[in-house]
C-alpha positions, 0 to 999 in steps of 0.5 A: 511545493518544491521545484521539480528537478531532473533525473536521467533514467536509462531504459532498455530499448524494449521498455522505452518502446513500451512506455512510448506506446502507452504514452501515445495510447493515453495521449500523454508524454512518455515523461508523464507515464514514467513520472506516474509509474514512479509515483505509484511505485513509491507510494505502494512501497511506502505503504508496504513499509508502514504495514510491516512497521505496524505489524512489528509494532503489534507483535511487540505489543502482543509479546509485552502484554499478551492482549489479543483476540482469537481468529474466531472472535475477529471473524465473528466481528467481521461477519457482523460488519459485512452484514451491515451491523454497527458492531464494535471490535471484540474485547482484547483478553489474555 
């Protein structure tokens, strides 16, 4: 594990007050609230970037192969899963 380093953040007085209010209500430090918020933001944005990359990769693969399932086929499969059936995904086709 790496050693934590310090970083300064300039906050508007209103945001600073809100962070301090949240920290007090959670019996945590303002530092903890800000660290938690930054960690959650970074994780959410990394997931968003990965989703975009996966989407672009899937689109590229579709353009190259033409392999797909229709929305109707996907809906039918998802309905089976929702009903608790052990159903494999539909076969891709051109």
